[in-house]
C-alpha positions as CSV (number, residue, x, y, z in Angstrom):
1,M,48.3,58.4,-90.9
2,Q,46.9,54.9,-90.9
3,T,47.2,52.8,-94.1
4,W,44.4,50.3,-94.6
5,D,44.9,46.9,-96.3
6,Q,42.4,46.3,-99.1
7,R,42.3,42.5,-98.4
8,Q,40.4,42.8,-95.1
9,P,37.4,45.0,-94.2
10,I,38.4,48.3,-92.8
11,Y,36.1,47.9,-89.7
12,Q,38.0,44.7,-88.8
13,Q,41.3,46.3,-89.2
14,L,40.2,49.2,-87.0
15,A,38.8,46.6,-84.4
16,D,42.2,44.9,-84.5
17,L,44.0,48.2,-84.0
18,L,41.8,49.2,-81.1
19,A,42.2,45.7,-79.6
20,A,46.0,46.1,-79.8
21,Q,45.6,49.4,-77.9
22,L,43.5,47.6,-75.3
23,L,46.2,45.0,-74.9
24,D,48.6,47.9,-74.2
25,G,46.1,49.2,-71.5
26,D,44.8,52.1,-73.6
27,P,42.3,53.0,-72.4
28,P,42.5,51.2,-69.0
29,E,39.7,48.8,-67.9
30,G,36.7,50.6,-66.6
31,Q,37.5,53.7,-68.6
32,A,35.5,55.1,-71.6
33,M,36.5,54.4,-75.2
34,P,36.9,57.4,-77.4
35,S,33.6,58.3,-79.1
36,V,32.7,57.3,-82.6
37,R,33.1,60.9,-83.7
38,V,36.6,61.2,-82.2
39,L,37.7,57.9,-83.7
40,A,36.2,58.7,-87.1
41,G,38.1,62.0,-87.1
42,Q,41.3,60.4,-85.8
43,Y,41.4,57.6,-88.5
44,L,39.6,59.6,-91.2
45,L,36.8,57.0,-91.5
46,N,33.1,57.0,-91.9
47,P,31.4,56.9,-88.5
48,L,29.4,53.8,-89.6
49,T,32.7,51.9,-90.1
50,V,33.9,53.0,-86.7
51,N,30.6,52.0,-85.1
52,R,30.9,48.5,-86.7
53,A,34.5,48.1,-85.3
54,L,33.4,49.1,-81.8
55,Q,30.4,46.7,-82.1
56,A,32.8,43.9,-83.0
57,L,34.8,44.6,-79.8
58,N,31.5,44.8,-77.8
59,D,30.4,41.5,-79.3
60,E,33.7,40.0,-78.1
61,G,32.9,41.1,-74.5
62,L,35.8,43.7,-74.4
63,L,33.5,46.7,-74.2
64,E,30.2,47.4,-72.5
65,S,27.6,49.9,-73.4
66,R,26.5,52.3,-70.7
67,R,23.2,53.9,-71.7
68,G,23.8,57.6,-72.3
69,L,27.5,57.4,-71.5
70,G,29.1,55.4,-74.3
71,L,31.3,52.3,-74.4
72,Y,33.6,51.3,-71.6
73,V,36.4,48.8,-71.4
74,T,35.1,45.8,-69.4
75,A,36.9,44.4,-66.3
76,G,39.2,41.6,-67.4
77,A,39.2,42.6,-71.0
78,R,42.9,42.9,-71.3
79,E,43.5,39.4,-69.9
80,R,40.8,37.8,-72.1
81,L,42.2,39.5,-75.1
82,K,45.7,38.5,-74.2
83,A,44.6,34.8,-73.8
84,V,42.9,34.9,-77.3
85,E,45.9,36.5,-78.9
86,R,48.4,34.1,-77.3
87,R,46.3,31.1,-78.5
88,R,46.0,32.6,-82.0
89,F,49.8,33.2,-82.1
90,L,50.7,29.7,-80.9
91,E,48.2,27.9,-83.1
92,V,48.3,30.0,-86.3
93,E,51.2,32.5,-86.5
94,W,54.0,30.5,-84.8
95,P,53.7,27.4,-87.0
96,R,53.9,29.6,-90.1
97,L,56.8,31.6,-88.7
98,R,58.6,28.4,-87.7
99,E,58.2,27.0,-91.2
100,R,59.5,30.2,-92.7
101,L,62.5,30.2,-90.4
102,R,63.2,26.6,-91.4
103,R,63.0,27.4,-95.1
104,L,65.3,30.4,-94.8
105,G,67.8,28.3,-92.7
106,I,67.5,30.6,-89.7
107,G,68.3,28.8,-86.4
108,P,67.9,29.8,-82.8
109,E,71.5,30.9,-82.6
110,Q,70.7,33.6,-85.2
111,L,67.7,35.0,-83.3
112,H,68.2,37.6,-80.6
113,W,65.6,37.4,-77.9
114,G,66.8,40.4,-76.0
115,D,64.8,43.6,-75.6
116,T,65.2,45.6,-78.9
117,R,63.7,48.8,-77.6
């Protein structure tokens, strides 16, 4: 069961979760997103919250509405999303992480970059 953080709107957290799934190719480009009803049931959320999350992804150009059919993943959505996420990581997350590593005295020799799966 998904746990929601009270510091950020739930619709944004759901949009981020769905974007992460899109990054993983689920659903693939050109395929339909699950319906509002399905997502609301899956995440135990109000359909209006789900609709707002899907609208946020639509506003970012990751989804397109097909009248009478629902929302579909746009062509190139994964690459656009990957570019945005890479930029955010390098500009926002990496500097904070690098500073935290410095404070903790963790150097490159202590980091293992191999596949951990």
